[in-house]
C-alpha positions as CSV (number, residue, x, y, z in Angstrom):
1,M,37.9,6.7,-12.3
2,D,35.3,8.6,-14.0
3,T,33.6,5.5,-15.2
4,I,33.5,4.0,-11.7
5,F,32.1,7.2,-10.3
6,N,29.4,7.3,-13.0
7,V,28.5,3.7,-12.4
8,M,28.1,4.4,-8.7
9,E,26.2,7.6,-9.3
10,K,23.7,5.6,-11.4
11,S,23.6,2.8,-8.9
12,A,22.7,5.2,-6.1
13,S,20.0,6.8,-8.3
14,A,18.5,3.5,-9.0
15,T,18.6,2.6,-5.4
16,Q,16.8,5.8,-4.5
17,N,14.1,5.2,-7.2
18,V,13.6,1.6,-5.9
19,S,13.3,2.9,-2.3
20,A,10.8,5.6,-3.3
21,A,8.7,2.9,-5.2
22,A,8.8,0.6,-2.2
23,Q,7.7,3.4,0.1
24,E,4.7,4.3,-2.4
25,Q,3.7,0.7,-2.5
26,L,3.8,0.4,1.3
27,A,1.5,3.5,1.6
28,L,-0.9,2.0,-1.0
29,M,-0.9,-1.3,0.9
30,E,-1.7,0.5,4.1
31,E,-4.6,2.3,2.4
32,I,-6.0,-0.9,1.0
33,A,-5.8,-2.6,4.4
34,A,-7.8,0.3,6.0
35,S,-10.5,0.2,3.2
36,S,-10.7,-3.6,3.7
37,E,-11.2,-3.0,7.4
38,S,-13.8,-0.5,6.8
39,L,-15.7,-2.7,4.3
40,S,-15.7,-5.6,6.6
41,R,-17.2,-3.5,9.4
42,M,-19.9,-2.3,7.0
43,A,-20.6,-5.8,5.9
44,I,-21.2,-6.8,9.5
45,E,-23.4,-3.9,10.2
46,L,-25.4,-4.7,7.0
47,Q,-25.8,-8.4,8.2
48,E,-27.0,-7.3,11.6
49,I,-29.5,-4.9,10.0
50,N,-30.6,-7.7,7.6
51,E,-31.2,-10.0,10.5
52,K,-33.6,-7.5,12.0
53,F,-35.8,-7.6,8.8
54,K,-35.8,-11.4,8.8
55,T,-37.3,-11.7,12.3
């Protein structure tokens, strides 16, 4: 019984580690998405400013 309990404890611990890593990855992906949006808006603004100099 101790062996089964030890295996279950290790499995639960590993599951928690995977869950924590997944949450961290999700947070980083959200941060990357926000940065991408910001860069996209800046690129549009720069294009608009650049167009003013061309005319």
